[in-house]
MARRO-938254 format. One record per residue (C-alpha): residue in three letters; x, y, z. Coordinates in nm, 2 decimals, decimal comma. Last residue first. Example, Ala and Ser with C-alpha at 12.3 -4.5 7.8 and 13.67 -1.06 7.14 Angstrom:
(kelum "ser" (1,37 -0,11 0,71));
(kelum "ala" (1,23 -0,45 0,78));
END
This chain:
(kelum "ala" (4,04 -1,97 -10,12));
(kelum "ile" (4,07 -1,64 -9,93));
(kelum "gly" (3,94 -1,37 -10,19));
(kelum "glu" (3,60 -1,42 -10,08));
(kelum "pro" (3,54 -1,53 -9,74));
(kelum "ile" (3,51 -1,92 -9,72));
(kelum "asp" (3,15 -2,01 -9,56));
(kelum "gly" (3,15 -2,09 -9,19));
(kelum "ile" (3,28 -2,36 -8,92));
(kelum "glu" (3,12 -2,25 -8,59));
(kelum "gly" (3,29 -2,01 -8,35));
(kelum "val" (3,64 -1,98 -8,25));
(kelum "pro" (3,98 -2,08 -8,39));
(kelum "leu" (4,29 -1,99 -8,16));
(kelum "phe" (4,45 -1,65 -8,22));
(kelum "lys" (4,60 -1,68 -7,87));
(kelum "asn" (4,27 -1,64 -7,69));
(kelum "asp" (4,16 -1,29 -7,72));
(kelum "pro" (4,27 -1,24 -8,10));
(kelum "asn" (4,02 -1,53 -8,19));
(kelum "ala" (4,08 -1,67 -8,52));
(kelum "lys" (3,79 -1,71 -8,75));
(kelum "val" (3,69 -2,04 -8,89));
(kelum "phe" (3,64 -2,10 -9,26));
(kelum "gly" (3,50 -2,40 -9,44));
(kelum "ile" (3,52 -2,72 -9,66));
(kelum "pro" (3,85 -2,64 -9,83));
(kelum "ala" (3,89 -2,83 -10,15));
(kelum "ser" (4,29 -2,87 -10,25));
(kelum "leu" (4,44 -2,93 -9,92));
(kelum "thr" (4,66 -3,21 -10,05));
(kelum "pro" (4,58 -3,44 -9,75));
(kelum "asp" (4,23 -3,42 -9,86));
(kelum "asp" (4,07 -3,76 -9,71));
(kelum "met" (4,08 -3,59 -9,36));
(kelum "asn" (3,82 -3,31 -9,47));
(kelum "phe" (3,96 -2,94 -9,49));
(kelum "phe" (3,94 -2,65 -9,27));
(kelum "leu" (4,07 -2,31 -9,36));
(kelum "tyr" (4,14 -2,11 -9,04));
(kelum "gly" (4,16 -1,75 -8,95));
(kelum "leu" (4,28 -1,40 -8,96));
(kelum "pro" (4,63 -1,47 -8,83));
(kelum "ile" (4,85 -1,17 -8,75));
(kelum "asn" (5,08 -0,98 -8,99));
(kelum "gly" (5,16 -0,73 -8,77));
(kelum "glu" (5,00 -0,43 -8,96));
(kelum "asn" (4,68 -0,59 -9,11));
(kelum "lys" (4,67 -0,62 -9,50));
(kelum "asn" (4,86 -0,95 -9,47));
(kelum "asn" (4,57 -1,12 -9,26));
(kelum "met" (4,76 -1,47 -9,24));
(kelum "ile" (4,53 -1,78 -9,34));
(kelum "ile" (4,62 -2,08 -9,12));
(kelum "lys" (4,56 -2,39 -9,30));
(kelum "tyr" (4,40 -2,70 -9,17));
(kelum "phe" (4,32 -3,06 -9,20));
(kelum "tyr" (4,03 -3,19 -8,98));
(kelum "gln" (3,93 -3,41 -8,68));
(kelum "lys" (3,61 -3,38 -8,51));
(kelum "lys" (3,54 -3,33 -8,15));
(kelum "lys" (3,44 -2,96 -8,19));
(kelum "tyr" (3,78 -2,90 -8,37));
(kelum "ile" (4,06 -3,16 -8,35));
(kelum "ile" (4,31 -3,01 -8,55));
(kelum "arg" (4,57 -3,17 -8,81));
(kelum "lys" (4,87 -3,02 -9,01));
(kelum "pro" (4,93 -3,11 -9,35));
(kelum "lys" (5,27 -3,27 -9,45));
(kelum "val" (5,43 -3,03 -9,72));
(kelum "pro" (5,50 -3,21 -10,02));
(kelum "ala" (5,85 -3,19 -10,16));
(kelum "gln" (5,91 -2,92 -10,43));
(kelum "ala" (6,05 -2,65 -10,17));
(kelum "glu" (6,30 -2,93 -10,05));
(kelum "ala" (6,38 -3,04 -10,40));
(kelum "glu" (6,50 -2,67 -10,48));
(kelum "ala" (6,67 -2,65 -10,18));
(kelum "lys" (6,87 -2,96 -10,23));
(kelum "val" (6,94 -2,85 -10,58));
(kelum "ala" (7,10 -2,52 -10,47));
(kelum "leu" (7,29 -2,67 -10,20));
(kelum "asp" (7,46 -2,91 -10,44));
(kelum "ile" (7,60 -3,17 -10,19));
(kelum "pro" (7,95 -3,32 -10,30));
(kelum "ala" (7,92 -3,68 -10,36));
(kelum "ala" (7,99 -3,88 -10,06));
(kelum "leu" (8,33 -4,05 -10,00));
(kelum "gln" (8,32 -4,44 -10,01));
(kelum "val" (8,60 -4,57 -9,78));
(kelum "pro" (8,80 -4,80 -9,93));
(kelum "gln" (8,81 -5,17 -9,76));
(kelum "val" (9,11 -5,25 -9,57));
(kelum "lys" (9,24 -5,59 -9,66));
(kelum "phe" (9,27 -5,83 -9,36));
(kelum "arg" (9,16 -6,12 -9,50));
(kelum "ala" (9,27 -6,05 -9,87));
(kelum "glu" (9,63 -5,98 -9,73));
(kelum "thr" (9,62 -6,31 -9,54));
(kelum "glu" (9,50 -6,52 -9,85));
(kelum "gln" (9,77 -6,37 -10,06));
(kelum "ile" (10,04 -6,41 -9,84));
(kelum "asp" (9,94 -6,77 -9,78));
(kelum "lys" (9,93 -6,82 -10,14));
(kelum "gln" (10,28 -6,67 -10,21));
(kelum "leu" (10,41 -6,91 -9,90));
(kelum "asn" (10,26 -7,22 -10,05));
(kelum "pro" (10,21 -7,45 -9,71));
(kelum "his" (9,86 -7,26 -9,65));
(kelum "tyr" (9,87 -7,15 -9,29));
(kelum "ala" (9,69 -7,33 -8,96));
(kelum "phe" (9,76 -7,67 -9,14));
(kelum "asp" (9,53 -7,93 -9,06));
(kelum "gly" (9,56 -8,20 -8,78));
(kelum "ile" (9,40 -7,95 -8,53));
(kelum "ser" (9,21 -7,68 -8,72));
(kelum "asp" (8,87 -7,75 -8,55));
(kelum "gly" (8,92 -7,47 -8,28));
(kelum "leu" (9,31 -7,38 -8,22));
(kelum "ser" (9,27 -7,38 -7,86));
(kelum "met" (9,60 -7,29 -7,67));
(kelum "cys" (9,71 -7,62 -7,47));
(kelum "arg" (9,71 -7,60 -7,10));
(kelum "phe" (10,02 -7,58 -6,88));
(kelum "thr" (10,16 -7,65 -6,54));
(kelum "gly" (10,01 -8,02 -6,50));
(kelum "asp" (10,29 -8,22 -6,61));
(kelum "asn" (10,14 -8,29 -6,96));
(kelum "asn" (10,43 -8,36 -7,19));
(kelum "asp" (10,33 -8,73 -7,29));
(kelum "gln" (9,96 -8,69 -7,28));
(kelum "tyr" (9,97 -8,37 -7,45));
(kelum "asn" (10,19 -8,45 -7,75));
(kelum "leu" (9,93 -8,39 -8,03));
(kelum "gln" (9,76 -8,13 -7,82));
(kelum "cys" (10,08 -7,90 -7,81));
(kelum "asp" (10,21 -7,97 -8,16));
(kelum "val" (10,15 -7,64 -8,27));
(kelum "ala" (10,34 -7,51 -7,97));
(kelum "val" (10,13 -7,22 -7,79));
(kelum "ser" (10,09 -7,39 -7,43));
(kelum "lys" (10,44 -7,52 -7,44));
(kelum "met" (10,60 -7,18 -7,52));
(kelum "leu" (10,40 -7,02 -7,25));
(kelum "thr" (10,52 -7,26 -7,00));
(kelum "gln" (10,88 -7,24 -7,09));
(kelum "leu" (10,86 -6,85 -7,07));
(kelum "ser" (10,67 -6,87 -6,70));
(kelum "ser" (10,97 -7,08 -6,61));
(kelum "ile" (11,23 -6,85 -6,75));
(kelum "val" (11,05 -6,56 -6,55));
(kelum "lys" (11,08 -6,75 -6,20));
(kelum "glu" (11,43 -6,85 -6,28));
(kelum "lys" (11,52 -6,47 -6,35));
(kelum "arg" (11,38 -6,36 -6,02));
(kelum "leu" (11,55 -6,64 -5,83));
(kelum "ser" (11,87 -6,56 -5,99));
(kelum "ile" (11,80 -6,20 -5,88));
(kelum "leu" (11,74 -6,30 -5,52));
(kelum "leu" (12,07 -6,52 -5,49));
(kelum "val" (12,28 -6,24 -5,62));
(kelum "lys" (12,13 -6,03 -5,33));
(kelum "gln" (12,22 -6,29 -5,09));
(kelum "asp" (12,57 -6,32 -5,22));
(kelum "ser" (12,61 -5,93 -5,23));
(kelum "thr" (12,52 -5,92 -4,86));
(kelum "leu" (12,17 -5,85 -4,72));
(kelum "ile" (12,15 -5,56 -4,45));
(kelum "ile" (12,24 -5,61 -4,06));
(kelum "val" (12,14 -5,28 -3,86));
(kelum "arg" (12,34 -5,04 -3,67));
(kelum "glu" (12,13 -4,80 -3,43));
(kelum "asp" (12,25 -4,98 -3,10));
(kelum "glu" (12,05 -4,87 -2,79));
(kelum "pro" (11,87 -5,20 -2,78));
(kelum "gly" (12,21 -5,40 -2,77));
(kelum "gly" (12,41 -5,50 -3,05));
(kelum "ala" (12,31 -5,56 -3,41));
(kelum "lys" (11,93 -5,51 -3,51));
(kelum "gln" (11,78 -5,78 -3,72));
(kelum "leu" (11,72 -5,86 -4,10));
(kelum "pro" (11,71 -5,51 -4,22));
(kelum "glu" (11,46 -5,50 -4,51));
(kelum "glu" (11,57 -5,63 -4,86));
(kelum "thr" (11,26 -5,81 -4,89));
(kelum "ile" (11,17 -6,20 -4,93));
(kelum "gly" (10,82 -6,29 -4,99));
(kelum "leu" (10,91 -6,59 -5,20));
(kelum "ile" (10,91 -6,35 -5,51));
(kelum "asp" (10,85 -5,97 -5,50));
(kelum "thr" (11,19 -5,84 -5,41));
(kelum "ser" (11,13 -5,51 -5,22));
(kelum "glu" (11,40 -5,22 -5,21));
(kelum "lys" (11,48 -5,03 -4,90));
(kelum "glu" (11,70 -4,73 -4,98));
(kelum "lys" (12,08 -4,81 -4,93));
(kelum "ser" (12,24 -4,81 -4,59));
(kelum "ser" (12,46 -4,53 -4,50));
(kelum "glu" (12,25 -4,40 -4,20));
(kelum "lys" (12,20 -4,70 -4,06));
(kelum "pro" (12,57 -4,77 -3,98));
(kelum "ile" (12,71 -5,07 -4,12));
(kelum "val" (12,73 -5,45 -4,02));
(kelum "ala" (12,82 -5,70 -4,28));
(kelum "ala" (12,69 -6,04 -4,28));
(kelum "met" (12,95 -6,32 -4,23));
END
């Protein structure tokens, strides 16, 4: 017979996730004004625990059947619709490991061996700066009067403020800027951009 106890002394409700059975009150005891409830007995709780264990054991058995090395060899005899064999690719009928234990250990270590990290040699900042200084500078280009040129800005070092004096222009077939073809003054009223015709190169600039 199920025990009847006051509601205040009943334990906190717990859910059992199998079969949809919960440890909630089954029904009220007595009349509508009676606050007492019927709870699960110890036998009923033991049954629920046993059902949970049965579910876990069944899952383990299904898993063991699926990963067995001879699963596909005996699948026709053992198939009951509750499991599928784990795929081992083309290795069915062959050893999944080397029969010689020492050889198997060597092959496994070689397969999962961590490759050593190659540390970069320390950078000599002085050598790097010298190499960057000797590296050829890519010349700048400008389209002036609908024609493209290489150019180099000539600064007016004599004037206080070190502002651009003008531009030396070079042909596009002279990326080393070795033979200037003309000079254009910088316009201080327009952000020191070149202005006017390409003229002769002033003395002391080239």
